[in-house]
N, C-alpha and C positions, 0 to 999 in steps of 0.2 A: 150634706148631712141629712137633710129632710128625706131624700130618696132612700138613704140607708135605713133611717127610722121606719119609713113606710114599708120597705121590703122586709125588715126583721119583724115588724108587727103584723105581717100578713096582709097588709093593705095593698094588694097588688092589682086591684081593679078599680075602675071608676063605677062604684055602685051607688045607688040612691042612698041618701042618708035615712036609714030605717032605724028600727029599735036596736039592732045589734050595734050600729055605729054610735047611737046615743048612749047606750050602756057603756061602751068602751071609752067614749069621750068623757063620761061622768066619773071615770076612775080617779081615785084620790092619790094613786101612786105616780110619782114623777118618773120621767124616763130613766134617770140614773138608778132609782130604786127598782124599777122593772129589770134593768140589766143586772143589778146585783142579785135580785131574787132568782133570775134565770141562771146565773153562774153558780150560785149556792146550790140550787136544786140539781143542776146538771152534774156538778162535782160530787154531791152526795149520792146521786144515782150511780156514778162511776165507782165511787168507793164501795157502795153496797155490792156492785157486780164483782169487783176485785175481791172483796171479803168473801163472797160466795165461792169464788174460784179457790181461795185459800182453804175453804171448808172441805174441799174435795180430799184433802189430806187427812181429815179426821174420820173417826168411826161414825157411821151414819152420815157421812159428809155429803152424799148425793142429795139427800133430802134438804139439808141446810143450804147446799148450793142452789137448788131450785127455788127455795124461799128467798134467799138474798138476791139472787139474779133477777127474780120477778119484781121484788121491791125496788131494785135498782132501775129496772126498765120503767116501772110505774112512776118513779120519782123523776127520771129523765124526761119522760113524756109529759109529766105535769109541769116541768120547768118552762116549757114553751107557753104555758098559760100566762106567765109573767110578761112575755113579749106581746102576745096577741090578745090576751084576755080570754077567760074561759069560754065565753059564748062564741067568739070568733074562732077559737081553737076547735070547738066541737063542730062548728059549721064547716071548717076546712077539713076536719077528719072525715066527715060524712059526705064530702063532695063526691060527685059521681066518679071522678078519676081515682079516688083512693078508698072508696067504701069497702071493697072486698078486702083490701089489705088491713083496714081498720078492724073489720069484724074478725079476721083471722088473728090479729094481734090481741084483741080483747078476749076472744075465746081461749087462745093459748095461754094467756096470763091466768085466767080462771082455772083452766085445766091443770096447769103446772102446780098451782097451789092445792088443788084437789088431790092430785097424785102425791104430793108431798105430805099434806096434813091428814087426809082421811084414808086414802088408799094405801099410803106408805109403800109405794111401789117405785123403786129406784129407776127401773127401766123406763117407765112412763114419764117420770119426772125429767129425765134426760131428754127423752123424745120430745116432750112439750117445750123444753128449753131450746132445743134445736129449731123447732117450728117457730117459736117465739123470736129467735134470733133472725131467721130468714124473713119472717113477716115484718119485723121492725126495720130490717134493712130495706126491704122493698117499699115499705111505707115511707121511710126517710128519703129514699132517692126520688120519690114521687114529687118532692118539693124542688128538685133540680130539673130545670127544663131539658128535655130530651135524654135524660139519664137512663130512664127505663128502656127506651128504644136502643140506646147504646149497649146496655147490659144484655138485652134480648139478642141483638146482632152478635155480640161477643160469644154468647152461649151457643147460638146457632152455628157460628164458624168453628167453635171447638168440637161440637158434636159431629159436624159433617166433614 
């Protein structure tokens, strides 16, 4: 069970006990509270994304879709802060293996909201949602060992 807790909390390496570990260990949330917080945020993120998809049927629905879809992704991304802690989450997000995906995710989140709120451009809103989806997928599979290599090889075999 300890191995599962360590894996879910992002503790996958034998690092020196630095300030990050001290902050995480000083958290007042119990493990069960962290799991509940993760599940609640993740489910809320999923509901926001589904609600955004339902908004596609409404007038001006593309803009609402972009807004709810982005809020859903932000909420789902924030849910992992309950497992790892916010400092460790940021450290993992900006690790060398996923920094490009993280930057693309964050930029596409901002650009989706800009396209929806300020520019009121349906086409750009959808384009940035598609980029957001692809970047979030690539970011997410970066946590699965060898998954990105498998996806690359699959794409290469489909193309050639």
